[in-house]
C-alpha positions in Angstrom: -14.0 -20.4 -100.4 -17.8 -19.8 -100.4 -19.6 -22.1 -98.0 -22.0 -24.8 -99.2 -24.9 -23.0 -97.3 -24.2 -19.8 -99.1 -24.0 -21.5 -102.4 -27.4 -23.2 -101.8 -29.0 -20.0 -100.8 -27.6 -18.1 -103.8 -28.6 -20.9 -106.2 -32.3 -20.6 -105.2 -32.4 -17.8 -107.8 -32.3 -20.4 -110.5 -36.0 -21.1 -110.3 -36.5 -22.1 -113.9 -39.7 -23.4 -115.4 -37.9 -24.7 -118.4 -34.3 -24.7 -119.7 -35.2 -22.3 -122.5 -36.3 -19.7 -120.0 -32.7 -19.1 -118.8 -30.6 -19.8 -121.9 -30.4 -17.3 -124.7 -29.3 -18.5 -128.1 -26.2 -16.7 -129.3 -26.1 -15.4 -132.9 -23.2 -15.9 -135.1 -23.8 -12.5 -136.6 -21.5 -9.7 -135.5 -23.6 -7.8 -132.9 -23.8 -4.2 -131.8 -21.8 -3.5 -128.7 -23.5 -1.3 -126.2 -20.8 -1.3 -123.5 -17.2 -2.4 -122.8 -16.1 -3.4 -119.3 -12.4 -4.1 -119.3 -12.0 -7.0 -121.7 -15.7 -7.9 -121.7 -18.5 -6.6 -123.9 -22.2 -6.3 -123.5 -24.1 -6.8 -126.7 -27.5 -5.5 -127.9 -28.8 -9.1 -128.1 -27.9 -9.7 -124.4 -29.7 -6.5 -123.5 -32.8 -7.4 -125.4 -32.8 -11.0 -124.0 -32.5 -9.7 -120.4 -35.2 -7.1 -121.1 -37.5 -9.8 -122.3 -37.0 -12.0 -119.3 -37.4 -9.1 -116.8 -40.6 -7.9 -118.5 -42.0 -11.4 -118.6 -41.4 -11.8 -114.8 -43.0 -8.5 -114.1 -46.1 -9.4 -116.1 -46.5 -12.4 -113.9 -46.5 -10.3 -110.7 -48.2 -7.0 -111.5 -50.9 -5.4 -113.6 -52.3 -2.1 -114.6 -50.4 1.1 -113.8 -48.3 -0.6 -111.2 -47.1 -3.0 -114.0 -46.3 -0.1 -116.3 -44.3 1.7 -113.6 -42.3 -1.4 -112.7 -41.5 -2.0 -116.4 -40.4 1.6 -116.9 -38.2 1.3 -113.8 -36.7 -2.0 -114.8 -35.9 -0.9 -118.4 -34.3 2.3 -117.2 -31.9 0.2 -115.0 -31.1 -2.6 -117.5 -27.8 -1.3 -118.9 -26.5 -0.4 -115.4 -27.6 -3.8 -114.1 -25.7 -5.6 -116.9 -22.6 -3.5 -116.2 -22.8 -4.3 -112.5 -23.3 -8.0 -113.2 -20.2 -8.0 -115.5 -18.1 -6.2 -112.9 -19.0 -8.7 -110.2 -18.2 -11.7 -112.5 -14.8 -10.2 -113.1 -14.3 -9.5 -109.5 -15.2 -13.1 -108.6 -12.5 -14.3 -111.0 -9.9 -12.0 -109.5 -10.7 -13.2 -106.0 -10.6 -16.9 -107.1 -14.3 -17.7 -106.3 -14.8 -21.4 -106.9 -17.4 -21.2 -109.6 -17.4 -24.9 -110.4 -19.5 -25.6 -107.3 -22.0 -22.9 -108.2 -22.4 -24.4 -111.7 -22.7 -28.0 -110.3 -25.4 -27.0 -107.8 -27.2 -25.0 -110.5 -27.2 -27.8 -113.0 -28.5 -30.3 -110.4 -31.3 -27.9 -109.5 -32.3 -27.3 -113.1 -32.4 -31.1 -113.7 -34.6 -31.6 -110.7 -37.0 -28.8 -111.7 -37.3 -30.1 -115.2 -37.4 -33.8 -114.2 -34.2 -34.5 -116.2 -32.6 -37.7 -114.8 -29.2 -37.8 -116.5 -26.5 -35.5 -118.0 -27.1 -37.2 -121.4 -30.7 -36.2 -121.2 -29.8 -32.7 -120.3 -27.5 -32.4 -123.3 -30.2 -33.8 -125.5 -32.7 -31.1 -124.3 -30.1 -28.4 -124.8 -29.5 -29.6 -128.4 -33.2 -29.5 -129.0 -33.2 -25.9 -127.9 -30.2 -25.1 -130.2 -27.9 -24.3 -127.3 -25.2 -26.1 -125.3 -23.9 -26.7 -121.9 -21.4 -23.8 -122.0 -24.3 -21.4 -122.6 -26.2 -22.9 -119.6 -23.1 -22.7 -117.3 -22.6 -19.1 -118.2 -26.2 -18.2 -117.4 -26.1 -20.0 -114.1 -23.0 -17.9 -113.2 -24.7 -14.7 -114.3 -27.7 -15.5 -112.1 -25.8 -16.5 -109.0 -22.4 -15.0 -108.8 -23.6 -11.4 -108.3 -25.6 -12.3 -105.2 -22.7 -14.3 -103.8 -20.3 -11.4 -104.4 -22.7 -8.9 -102.7 -23.0 -11.3 -99.7 -19.3 -11.7 -99.5 -18.1 -8.2 -100.1 -20.9 -6.1 -98.6 -23.6 -7.8 -96.5 -21.3 -9.9 -94.4 -19.3 -6.8 -93.5 -22.3 -4.7 -92.3 -22.5 -4.5 -88.5 -25.1 -3.0 -86.3 -24.2 -1.9 -82.8 -26.4 -1.8 -79.6 -26.0 1.9 -79.5 -27.5 2.2 -83.1 -30.4 0.0 -82.1 -31.1 2.1 -79.0 -30.9 5.4 -80.9 -33.3 4.1 -83.6 -35.8 3.0 -80.9 -35.7 6.4 -79.1 -35.9 8.3 -82.4 -38.9 6.3 -83.6 -40.6 5.6 -80.3 -44.1 6.2 -81.7 -43.7 3.3 -84.1 -43.6 1.0 -81.1 -46.7 2.3 -79.3 -49.6 -0.1 -79.6 -52.9 1.8 -79.3 -55.6 0.7 -76.9 -58.6 -1.1 -78.3 -62.1 -2.0 -77.2 -64.3 -5.0 -78.2 -68.0 -4.7 -77.5 -71.5 -6.1 -78.3 -74.0 -3.8 -79.8 -77.8 -3.6 -80.3 -78.8 -0.9 -82.6 -82.3 0.5 -83.6 -81.9 2.6 -86.7 -83.5 6.0 -87.4 -85.2 6.5 -90.7 -87.7 3.6 -90.8 -91.4 3.7 -90.3 -91.1 4.9 -86.7 -90.2 8.4 -85.7 -87.5 9.0 -83.1 -89.9 8.9 -80.2 -91.2 5.6 -81.3 -87.6 4.2 -81.7 -86.8 5.4 -78.2 -89.9 3.8 -76.8 -88.8 0.5 -78.4 -85.3 1.0 -76.9 -86.7 1.6 -73.5 -88.8 -1.6 -73.8 -85.6 -3.5 -74.5 -84.0 -2.0 -71.4 -87.0 -3.2 -69.4 -86.5 -6.7 -70.7 -82.8 -6.6 -69.8 -83.8 -5.4 -66.3 -86.2 -8.3 -66.0 -83.3 -10.7 -66.7 -83.4 -11.2 -70.4 -80.1 -12.2 -72.1 -78.5 -9.2 -74.0 -77.1 -11.6 -76.6 -80.6 -13.0 -77.2 -82.1 -9.5 -77.5 -79.4 -8.6 -80.0 -80.5 -11.4 -82.2 -84.2 -10.5 -81.8 -84.0 -6.7 -82.2 -80.8 -5.3 -83.6 -81.1 -3.7 -87.1 -77.5 -3.5 -88.2 -75.2 -6.1 -90.0 -73.3 -6.8 -86.8 -76.3 -8.8 -85.7 -75.1 -11.6 -88.0 -71.9 -11.8 -85.9 -74.0 -11.8 -82.6 -73.5 -8.1 -82.3 -69.7 -8.4 -81.8 -67.7 -5.4 -82.9 -63.9 -4.9 -82.6 -61.3 -4.8 -81.6 -61.3 -1.2 -82.6 -59.3 1.9 -81.5 -61.4 4.5 -79.7 -60.8 7.0 -82.5 -62.4 4.6 -85.0 -65.7 4.8 -83.2 -68.5 7.3 -83.4 -68.0 9.9 -80.7 -71.1 9.0 -78.6 -70.1 5.3 -78.6 -66.5 6.1 -77.7 -67.6 8.3 -74.8 -70.0 5.7 -73.4 -67.5 2.9 -73.6 -64.8 5.0 -71.9 -66.7 4.8 -68.6 -67.6 1.1 -68.7 -65.7 -1.9 -67.3 -65.8 -5.3 -69.1 -69.2 -6.9 -68.9 -71.0 -3.6 -68.1 -73.9 -2.3 -70.1 -74.3 1.3 -71.3 -77.5 3.3 -71.1 -79.3 4.1 -74.3 -76.9 6.1 -76.6 -78.1 8.3 -79.4 -76.0 8.8 -82.5 -77.0 10.2 -85.9 -77.6 6.6 -87.1 -80.0 5.5 -84.3 -80.1 4.3 -80.7 -77.5 2.0 -79.3 -77.1 -0.3 -76.4 -73.6 -1.6 -76.0 -71.8 -4.0 -73.6 -68.1 -3.6 -73.2 -66.5 -7.1 -73.6 -62.8 -6.3 -73.6 -60.5 -3.4 -73.2 -56.8 -3.5 -74.1 -54.9 -0.6 -72.8 -52.4 1.3 -74.9 -48.8 0.1 -74.3 -45.3 0.9 -75.4 -43.4 -2.1 -76.8 -40.2 -2.5 -74.9 -37.0 -2.3 -76.9 -36.0 -5.8 -76.1 -39.2 -7.1 -77.8 -38.3 -5.4 -81.1 -34.5 -5.6 -80.9 -34.1 -8.0 -83.8 -36.6 -6.1 -86.0 -34.8 -2.8 -85.4 -31.5 -4.5 -86.2 -32.8 -5.8 -89.5 -34.1 -2.4 -90.5 -30.8 -0.7 -89.7 -28.8 -3.5 -91.4 -31.0 -3.3 -94.5 -30.6 0.5 -94.8 -26.8 0.3 -94.2 -26.5 -2.5 -96.7 -28.2 -0.6 -99.4 -25.9 2.4 -98.9 -22.9 0.1 -98.9 -24.0 -1.6 -102.1 -24.2 1.7 -103.9 -20.7 2.7 -102.6 -19.4 -0.8 -103.6 -20.6 -0.3 -107.2 -19.2 3.3 -107.3 -15.8 1.9 -106.2 -15.9 -0.9 -108.8 -16.8 1.6 -111.5 -13.9 3.9 -110.5 -11.4 1.0 -110.5 -12.3 -0.5 -113.9 -12.6 0.6 -117.5 -16.2 1.2 -118.5 -17.3 2.7 -121.8 -21.0 2.9 -122.8 -22.0 3.5 -126.4 -23.4 7.0 -126.6 -26.6 5.6 -128.1 -27.3 3.7 -124.9 -26.4 6.2 -122.2 -30.1 7.0 -121.7 -31.6 3.6 -122.7 -34.5 3.0 -123.4 -35.1 6.7 -124.2 -32.1 7.0 -126.5 
């Protein structure tokens, strides 16, 4: 029997803003059948209802070309998703999954989210929406049973060995190398103003003289620096060495924290920099990323096993898709 914790986790999928968002109204008109799965059918109205909900959810999360791509992808998978959903509902029935608890938890969550106090009030709301409790129960099962079945029949059976973790770490060692960084304070006199380069250098040498006379470098930054970092007291970084202009990188390479550079010339101007902090490159030990690696491997193996699970279900069950919907929505 599915545990209470698993039920609660699965039922979080029932995040419903209103009862109407999750309950389609069934038509009494005979509908077009797009697929048969054993003794169950998938109708065109169910396909369109699901398509509407999926597209609405995507519009709330994406925009522009990314939205268009997500919608195209979702629509292309709709028929297959409904078939998988139906197969898992049938599989749950075969295995004797206690669906009454799933429905009870789902109903209570819907009542809380919609501030419905009693069952009588819930029934009244459903009547106002031209639907009924059976419709709502079915929708709760369709939302939650598939995830429960995937947990039970796939995810819980996936294991990751220490040897697999070690192999992944060695094969992807560069992922776990943290590059070295430097943080420094800069004072920059820019080229291109009213002064020519010789005049800019004369100003830089005067600043060096003030430093040698005991002036605070931080105060000189505020007084003389001509770049935006001045607003942050000249602080730059942490940055990786390769992110720096080559003359700055070379100068910082030879400094120890707290040490000042000589005047450095770049194509932008003249720089004085003080190294504030250097963090050396390091390789993260396997023990530090053990759990992360395990999660990556488990996720990859789970995805493969889910695909195999659905292939197995498809092979063991009768599935017939109407030719008009084999390539939906392009058909």
